[in-house]
N, C-alpha and C positions, 0 to 999 in steps of 0.2 A: 513251511516246506508248502509246495502247490500239489495236488495230488493232478495226476492226469486223468484224461478222461475215457473210460470203459470202452474198450471194443466189444467183450463178450467174458463168457466163461466158459473155460475147458477143463472137459474131464480126461482123465487118461485111463485107458483101459489096457489089459493083458494078452486076451486074446481078439480074433477076429470077429468070434462068437457073441463076445459081449457087447462091442461098439455096435453090429448090425442090431441087436436085441435093444440096446440104449436108441440108437438113433430111430426105431421103429415106434420103441415108447415117448420118445420126445416127439415124434411127428404125430402121432395118435394124441399127444398131449395139448396139440394146436400149437405148437412152435412152428414157425415157418421159415425164418431165418437162423438154418442150423448147417453146420460143413463138416465134413468128416475126414481126418488126415492120418492116411496109413501106407505103412512101408509096402503093402504086397496088396494088388487088388481083392476087394472083398465083394462077391457075387449078391446084388441086391442090395448094396451099401446106398447106389446114386438113387435108387427108387424110397429106399426108407428116408433120406435124407430130404426129399421132395424134389429131386432134381427137374429143373424145369427146362421145358422146349426151349430150342435156341432157333432164332433166325437165321443163321447160317446157310441153311439151304437154299431161302430165299435171295444172300446176298449171293452165293455162288451162279445161282441158276442167273441171276442179273448178270453177274459179270461174264459167264460163258455168252449169255443170248448179246449183250453189247457187241461183243468179241467178235461172234460170226457177224452180226451187222456192220461191224467194220470192217471186216474182210470182205464182205461183199460188198459195202459200199466202195473202197479202194478199187477191186477189179474195176466196179462198173464206169467209176470217173475215169479210171487208166484208158479202159479201152471204148467207152462211149464219147467221152467228152474231149478230155485231154490229147487223146491219140488217136483218135479212128483210123484202123487200118482194116481196108475191107480187104480179104484173104479169100481168093475161089469162094466169091459169091455168099458167104456167110455172115448173117445177120451180126452187128456188132456186139448187139446183147447176147452173147451167147455162154450162157452160164453154167452150164454142165465142164467148162474149163475151170471154172472158179471154186469148184467145189472143195478140193486140197487146201487153199489158202484160207477157206472160210472156216473147213473144219478145225484147222492148225489153229487160227486165231481164235476160235470157239475154245477149244482147250486151252490155249494162253489166258484167254481173261477170266476163264472160270478156276484156273490155278492159281492165278494173281489174287484173285478176290477171294477165294477158300484163306491163303495165307495172309494177306492183311486184314481181313473181315476178323479171322480168329486171335491174331494179334491182339487187333483194335476190342474186339468184344471181351477177351480174357483180361482187357487190361493189362497189357504187358509192354514194355519190361517193366517190372515190378521187382527191384531187387530187394526189397524190404517189404516185409508184411509184420502186422502188429503182433501174432503168434510167437514169432521169434523171441518175443521179451520174456517168454516163460523158458526158464533154465531148461525145465525137463522137456519141454517140446524137441529138444537135439535128437532126441531118442525116438523120434517120428519116420527115422528114417532106418533105423534100425531094426526095433523089435516093440514098439508099443503103440498105441491105436489111440486117437484123439478125437472126440465130439465137441466142436463148438458151438454155441447158443451165442449169436449176437444181437450186442445192445440194440439195435434197432428192430429189433423182433416187436410186434407189438403188446405181446404177452409177458414180455421181460421185465422184471422186478428183481434186482440183484440179491435179494432175502428168498425171495420164494424159487427164484430159478436156481439159486443154489443148493435150498434145500431137497428141491426136484432132483438135479442131478447127483446128491448124495445117497439120496434113493436107489438109484442105481446101481449103485455097489461099485464105484470107479476106485483105482489106486488113489487118485487124489483129484479135487479139484481147485483150480487156480483162476484168479483176475487177470484178463488179458488188457494191459490198459495201451493204448496209442503212442 
């Protein structure tokens, strides 16, 4: 029988306070590739697992900027190049009239960049995750709290990491296979 490669180790906790303390101790021990799964939001857990800054705001700003530039260019091209029409001696490049369309395309570009950027950065759609291989993980959506240390962490060693997790007094420690 061939053993599957290891995704990480998963520890099960009964209360949000336990998983928060475990995450703080795990991060303080030097583990960087950790994740937590909870049925309810736990205040401070994102910082405890070392939640990293994301580049999504830059993607949204870029999408909005490009959308605004597109709206302004479309109006400029239509009024100055494609169909110049002199109405009442006004200049062809009368940009105040283009503010609404520029604004709307700025919002549209930012919104589309936010949606698709978030989907791509989150690795979605992902109908399957390795932690689903652990039968007890089904309780993550009802009343249990889980902390996972990933095998790709530079400090990860199966025996040492398992011993470390067992020191945190979890309900159980499970190997997560791909």
